[in-house]
DOROKOL-674566 format. One line per 10 residues: their letters; for each residue x, y, z of N, C-alpha, C, O. Coordinates in Angstrom, 2 decimals. Atoms other than C-alpha are relative to their C-alpha. Layout:
# DOROKOL-674566
A) X/Y/Z/X/Y/Z/X/Y/Z/X/Y/Z  ...
***
This chain:
# DOROKOL-674566
MVHNRKGVLM) -0.01/0.18/1.43/-8.90/21.47/-4.61/1.32/0.53/-0.56/1.86/1.53/-0.10  -1.27/-0.37/0.62/-5.83/21.67/-6.79/-0.21/0.04/-1.51/-0.89/-0.81/-2.08  0.04/-0.08/1.46/-5.49/22.79/-10.38/1.39/-0.34/-0.52/2.40/0.09/0.04  -1.31/0.29/0.58/-2.76/21.38/-12.57/0.43/1.17/-0.86/-0.25/2.19/-0.93  -0.57/-1.13/0.78/-0.62/23.54/-14.86/-0.90/0.43/-1.15/-0.80/1.57/-1.62  0.89/-0.34/1.10/-3.27/23.43/-17.56/-1.34/0.55/0.50/-2.24/0.81/-0.29  1.22/-0.56/-0.57/-5.95/24.71/-15.18/-1.10/-1.03/0.22/-2.23/-0.66/0.56  1.00/1.04/-0.19/-7.74/21.36/-14.94/-0.09/-0.33/1.48/0.92/-0.52/2.16  0.22/0.30/-1.41/-9.27/20.66/-11.55/0.39/-1.44/0.29/-0.04/-2.36/-0.40  -0.41/1.34/-0.42/-7.66/17.70/-9.80/-0.37/-0.16/1.46/-0.18/0.75/2.26
LERRFSEMTL) 0.31/0.28/-1.40/-8.86/16.11/-6.59/1.19/-0.72/0.61/1.56/-1.82/0.17  -1.17/0.57/-0.64/-5.92/15.42/-4.35/-0.44/-0.64/1.31/-1.05/0.01/2.16  0.39/0.72/-1.22/-6.44/12.77/-1.67/1.15/-0.01/0.98/2.32/0.02/0.59  -1.01/0.10/-1.05/-4.62/12.62/1.61/0.55/-1.42/0.04/-0.15/-2.38/-0.26  -0.60/1.31/-0.12/-2.21/9.77/2.14/-0.76/-0.84/1.03/-0.90/-2.05/0.87  0.72/0.72/-1.05/-4.19/8.85/5.27/-1.30/-0.61/-0.49/-1.85/-1.50/0.16  1.26/0.51/0.56/-7.24/8.17/3.09/0.25/-1.11/-1.04/-0.71/-1.73/-1.51  -0.32/0.96/1.05/-5.42/5.85/0.65/0.19/-1.40/0.55/0.60/-1.59/1.70  -0.28/1.39/-0.34/-5.26/2.06/0.69/1.49/-0.27/-0.23/2.20/0.56/-0.80  -1.41/0.35/0.22/-1.90/0.28/0.70/0.34/-0.05/-1.48/1.40/0.41/-1.89
DELRNEIAQL) -0.25/0.05/1.44/-2.20/-0.38/-3.04/0.07/1.40/-0.60/0.92/1.68/-1.44  -0.02/-1.37/0.51/-3.01/3.27/-3.71/1.29/0.71/0.42/1.86/1.47/-0.35  -1.26/-0.59/-0.46/-0.01/4.31/-1.60/1.18/-0.51/-0.82/2.06/0.26/-1.19  -1.07/0.57/0.83/2.26/1.93/-3.55/0.02/0.67/-1.37/1.08/1.02/-1.88  0.09/-0.65/1.31/1.00/3.41/-6.84/0.46/1.45/0.07/1.16/1.93/-0.82  -0.40/-1.40/-0.17/1.47/6.95/-5.54/1.52/0.11/0.15/2.14/1.00/-0.43  -1.46/0.00/-0.18/5.04/6.16/-4.44/0.70/-0.26/-1.33/1.71/0.36/-1.63  -0.59/0.29/1.32/5.79/4.69/-7.88/-0.05/1.25/-0.89/0.93/1.57/-1.56  0.14/-1.21/0.81/4.47/7.84/-9.59/0.93/1.10/0.49/1.58/1.78/-0.30  -0.86/-1.03/-0.56/6.34/10.14/-7.21/1.47/-0.32/-0.27/2.27/0.58/-0.52
TEKAQKAQQM) -1.38/0.42/0.27/9.55/8.13/-7.69/0.37/0.34/-1.44/1.47/0.82/-1.71  -0.24/-0.32/1.41/9.25/8.52/-11.45/0.18/1.51/-0.19/1.08/1.95/-0.91  -0.11/-1.46/0.10/8.69/12.27/-11.10/1.31/0.49/0.61/1.95/1.40/0.08  -1.25/-0.39/-0.67/11.64/12.54/-8.69/1.20/-0.29/-0.90/2.12/0.51/-0.99  -1.10/0.36/0.89/13.92/10.73/-11.14/0.10/0.98/-1.17/1.19/1.38/-1.56  0.00/-0.96/1.10/12.87/13.05/-13.96/0.53/1.36/0.47/1.31/2.01/-0.23  -0.46/-1.28/-0.53/13.42/16.12/-11.77/1.50/-0.03/0.23/2.20/0.95/-0.04  -1.43/0.13/-0.25/16.86/14.84/-10.77/0.78/0.04/-1.31/1.82/0.70/-1.40  -0.67/0.01/1.29/17.82/14.17/-14.39/0.04/1.37/-0.64/0.98/1.70/-1.37  0.06/-1.34/0.58/16.78/17.69/-15.33/0.69/1.04/0.88/0.69/2.23/0.57
GMVNEYAVYE) -0.72/-0.90/-0.89/18.79/19.17/-12.46/-0.89/0.90/0.84/-0.45/1.95/1.31  0.95/-0.79/-0.79/15.71/20.47/-10.65/0.06/-0.45/1.45/-0.76/-1.24/1.92  -0.32/0.46/-1.34/17.09/20.08/-7.14/-1.16/0.19/0.98/-1.49/-0.72/1.73  1.09/-0.28/-0.93/14.22/21.72/-5.24/-1.20/-0.90/-0.25/-1.81/-1.42/0.69  1.14/0.85/0.35/11.53/19.79/-7.11/0.30/-1.45/0.41/-0.58/-2.15/0.91  -0.41/1.35/-0.40/13.47/16.56/-6.52/-0.19/-0.17/1.51/-0.72/-1.19/1.95  0.10/0.07/-1.46/13.60/17.30/-2.78/-1.46/-0.08/0.45/-1.78/-0.80/1.39  1.43/0.03/-0.34/9.83/17.92/-2.66/-0.56/-1.40/-0.24/-1.28/-1.94/0.60  0.49/1.35/0.30/9.11/14.57/-4.34/0.55/-1.01/1.00/-0.17/-1.92/1.42  -0.59/0.91/-0.98/11.51/12.80/-1.97/-0.73/0.10/1.34/-0.97/-0.92/1.99
RKIQMAKAYM) 0.75/-0.17/-1.26/9.67/14.28/1.05/-1.39/-0.63/-0.11/-1.86/-1.26/0.83  1.32/0.60/0.19/6.32/13.22/-0.39/0.09/-1.53/0.03/-0.79/-2.20/0.58  -0.19/1.45/-0.03/7.65/9.69/-0.92/0.15/-0.48/1.44/-0.45/-1.48/1.82  -0.18/0.38/-1.40/8.78/9.54/2.72/-1.32/0.06/0.77/-1.60/-0.79/1.61  1.30/-0.11/-0.67/5.36/10.73/3.87/-0.91/-1.16/-0.38/-1.54/-1.76/0.48  0.84/1.12/0.44/3.55/8.12/1.76/0.47/-1.31/0.65/-0.35/-2.12/1.07  -0.54/1.21/-0.63/5.87/5.41/3.11/-0.39/-0.07/1.47/-0.65/-1.15/2.00  0.37/-0.03/-1.42/5.08/6.52/6.67/-1.41/-0.54/0.21/-1.68/-1.21/1.20  1.38/0.47/-0.12/1.40/5.81/6.07/-0.14/-1.49/-0.30/-1.21/-2.07/-0.09  0.00/1.45/0.23/2.31/2.25/5.06/0.56/-0.75/1.21/0.59/-1.98/1.22
MDPDQFSAGE) -0.63/0.60/-1.17/3.95/1.64/8.44/-0.93/0.04/1.20/-1.93/0.77/1.21  0.79/0.08/-1.22/2.55/0.80/11.87/0.65/0.88/1.08/1.72/0.55/1.59  -0.57/-0.89/-1.02/3.13/3.69/14.33/0.18/-0.69/1.36/0.99/-0.25/2.17  -0.11/0.70/-1.28/2.66/1.23/17.22/1.33/-0.74/0.15/1.65/-1.22/1.24  -1.31/0.64/-0.06/6.07/-0.24/16.35/1.07/0.95/0.56/2.22/0.55/0.74  -0.92/-1.02/-0.52/7.67/2.97/17.70/-0.49/0.45/1.37/-1.69/0.63/1.59  0.38/-0.30/-1.38/7.74/3.89/21.38/0.70/1.23/0.54/1.87/1.49/0.25  -0.57/-1.15/-0.69/8.27/7.03/23.42/1.12/-0.47/0.92/1.02/-1.52/1.55  -1.14/0.33/-0.85/11.59/7.03/25.26/1.06/-0.84/-0.69/2.16/-0.98/-0.17  -0.95/0.83/0.73/13.28/4.81/22.69/0.81/0.85/-0.97/0.40/1.94/-1.36
IYEIDGDPGT) -0.90/-0.69/0.92/16.16/5.83/20.42/0.12/-0.83/-1.27/0.30/-2.05/-1.21  -0.04/0.66/1.30/16.21/5.00/16.70/1.04/0.65/-0.89/1.33/1.85/-0.75  -0.87/-0.56/1.02/18.69/5.43/13.88/-0.85/0.88/-0.90/-2.05/0.67/-1.04  0.68/-0.81/1.01/17.80/8.12/11.35/0.55/-0.44/-1.35/1.75/-0.30/-1.61  -0.43/0.44/1.33/17.91/6.71/7.82/0.59/1.18/-0.76/0.01/2.26/-0.80  -0.64/-1.03/0.80/20.30/8.70/5.67/0.81/1.01/0.80/1.34/1.97/0.24  -0.77/-0.91/-0.84/22.00/10.41/8.63/0.84/-0.83/0.98/0.54/-0.88/2.17  -0.80/0.89/-0.84/24.70/8.03/9.94/0.58/0.71/1.22/1.05/1.84/1.14  -0.56/-0.54/-1.24/25.80/8.59/13.53/-0.94/0.92/0.75/-0.62/1.36/1.85  0.99/-0.83/-0.67/22.72/10.64/14.36/-1.22/-0.86/0.28/-1.66/-1.64/-0.56
YFKIDYMNGV) 1.12/0.81/-0.43/19.84/9.13/16.26/-1.15/0.91/0.42/-0.99/2.13/0.52  1.18/-0.79/-0.35/16.36/10.22/17.27/-0.66/-0.63/1.21/-1.03/-1.81/1.19  0.67/0.47/-1.21/14.89/9.92/20.75/-1.44/0.51/-0.03/-1.69/1.71/-0.09  1.42/-0.35/0.09/11.10/9.84/20.68/-0.54/0.41/1.36/-0.40/-0.31/2.34  0.73/-0.44/-1.19/9.20/11.87/23.26/-1.44/-0.50/-0.05/-1.96/-1.00/0.95  1.37/0.49/0.15/5.76/11.02/21.90/-0.32/-0.19/-1.48/0.37/0.33/-2.36  0.45/0.27/1.36/3.94/9.81/18.82/-1.29/0.77/-0.25/-2.12/0.95/0.64  1.23/-0.64/0.42/1.27/11.68/16.90/-0.27/-0.48/-1.42/0.27/0.07/-2.38  0.26/0.60/1.30/-0.08/9.59/14.05/1.26/-0.67/-0.53/1.85/-1.50/0.15  -1.20/0.60/0.60/2.79/8.69/11.70/1.23/0.87/0.24/2.26/0.71/-0.43
FAWGYRVNGQ) -1.13/-0.86/-0.34/5.04/11.35/13.23/0.53/-0.34/1.39/-0.22/-0.53/2.34  -0.68/0.16/-1.28/7.58/10.77/15.98/0.53/1.37/0.39/1.28/1.99/-0.36  -0.47/-1.28/-0.51/8.19/13.90/18.04/1.11/-0.25/1.01/0.97/-1.10/1.89  -1.10/0.19/-0.92/11.51/14.19/19.82/1.21/0.82/-0.39/1.08/1.93/-0.93  -1.25/-0.74/0.16/15.17/15.19/19.55/1.06/-0.86/-0.68/1.09/-2.08/-0.50  -1.17/0.68/0.56/18.26/14.30/17.53/1.04/-0.14/1.10/1.34/0.81/1.81  -1.00/0.27/-1.04/20.84/12.68/19.78/1.17/-0.79/-0.60/1.07/-1.32/-1.71  -1.13/0.82/0.44/24.24/11.01/19.49/-0.18/-1.42/0.54/-1.21/-1.73/1.13  0.08/1.39/-0.44/24.98/7.37/20.29/-0.16/-0.19/1.49/-0.59/-1.25/1.94  0.14/0.08/-1.45/25.03/8.13/24.02/-1.32/0.62/0.48/-1.56/0.71/1.69
GQPVQEGEDQ) 1.30/-0.58/-0.36/21.59/9.75/23.94/0.06/1.47/0.37/-0.91/2.02/0.89  -0.17/-1.43/-0.30/22.96/13.29/24.34/-0.37/0.82/-1.23/-0.23/0.33/-2.36  0.32/-0.85/1.16/21.81/16.20/22.15/1.18/0.06/-0.97/2.34/0.06/-0.54  -1.04/0.01/1.03/23.75/16.31/18.86/0.98/1.14/0.22/2.19/0.95/0.10  -0.87/-1.14/-0.30/25.10/19.78/19.70/-0.43/0.56/1.35/-1.62/0.65/1.64  0.30/-0.55/-1.32/25.34/21.26/23.17/-1.00/1.15/-0.10/-0.88/2.02/-0.96  0.99/-1.07/-0.03/22.39/23.47/23.97/-1.05/-0.14/-1.09/-1.98/0.68/-1.16  0.96/0.16/1.08/20.50/22.16/20.96/-1.05/-1.02/0.44/-0.83/-2.23/0.39  1.08/0.90/-0.41/17.25/20.75/22.23/-1.28/0.36/-0.75/-2.35/0.49/-0.16  1.13/-0.35/0.84/14.99/21.63/19.34/-0.85/-1.24/-0.24/-0.42/-2.20/-0.87
EEALPISLLG) 0.93/1.10/0.26/12.00/19.34/19.36/-0.42/0.06/-1.46/-0.67/1.14/-2.00  0.44/0.04/1.39/11.07/18.19/15.88/-0.81/-1.27/-0.22/-0.80/-2.19/0.59  0.79/1.17/0.37/8.76/15.73/14.18/0.60/-0.61/-1.25/0.90/0.09/-2.22  -0.47/0.73/1.17/10.00/13.07/11.79/-1.06/-1.03/-0.38/-1.64/-1.68/0.50  0.87/1.10/0.38/7.81/10.78/9.72/0.69/-1.31/0.36/1.91/-1.43/0.22  -0.62/1.25/-0.47/8.35/7.24/11.02/0.75/-0.74/-1.10/1.57/-1.61/-0.80  -0.73/0.64/1.10/9.57/6.20/7.57/1.47/0.41/-0.02/2.28/-0.25/-0.68  -1.41/-0.43/-0.07/12.81/8.10/8.32/0.75/-0.67/1.15/1.96/-0.52/1.27  -0.64/0.64/-1.13/13.47/6.05/11.44/0.45/-1.40/-0.37/-0.30/-2.17/-0.98  -0.57/1.33/0.27/15.71/3.01/11.17/-0.20/-0.91/1.19/-1.21/-0.85/1.88
KKIESN) 0.16/0.97/-1.08/16.35/0.27/13.66/0.16/0.65/1.37/0.85/1.66/1.53  -0.05/-0.48/-1.38/15.91/0.78/17.38/1.35/-0.32/0.59/1.91/-1.40/0.36  -1.27/0.18/-0.69/19.06/1.22/19.43/-0.33/-0.65/1.35/-1.13/-0.13/2.13  0.28/0.72/-1.25/19.07/-1.26/22.28/0.64/0.71/1.18/1.77/1.18/1.10  -0.52/-0.62/-1.23/19.50/0.13/25.79/1.00/-0.94/0.64/0.87/-2.16/0.57  -1.02/0.81/-0.69/22.54/-1.02/27.74/-0.42/-0.34/1.38/0.32/-1.01/2.10
***
């Protein structure tokens, strides 16, 4: 349960429980809030809304379109790619790599999870 700023009880639903139409509406509302936060210079609030938008978008995508062992572009991070070790729902678990499939920085093998909405096109193997 969540209370809004006026103390009114609000029921917050999980993205996984929403229909595609509900997700579209939620993204539209979050986008509007993000734009207002950006206009008011509220950087942290803007970032939170942007993350929520990415999460909602992930639930509109098909996780079966992403495969372990494959490398994908990361939207918004040119020149950095993501190699998937395994999938867990709408999250791809793996490592950031360069165009040759090597860790972005030597010794940096931090496994992380990205929502699939942050993954761009698949990099074809040579």
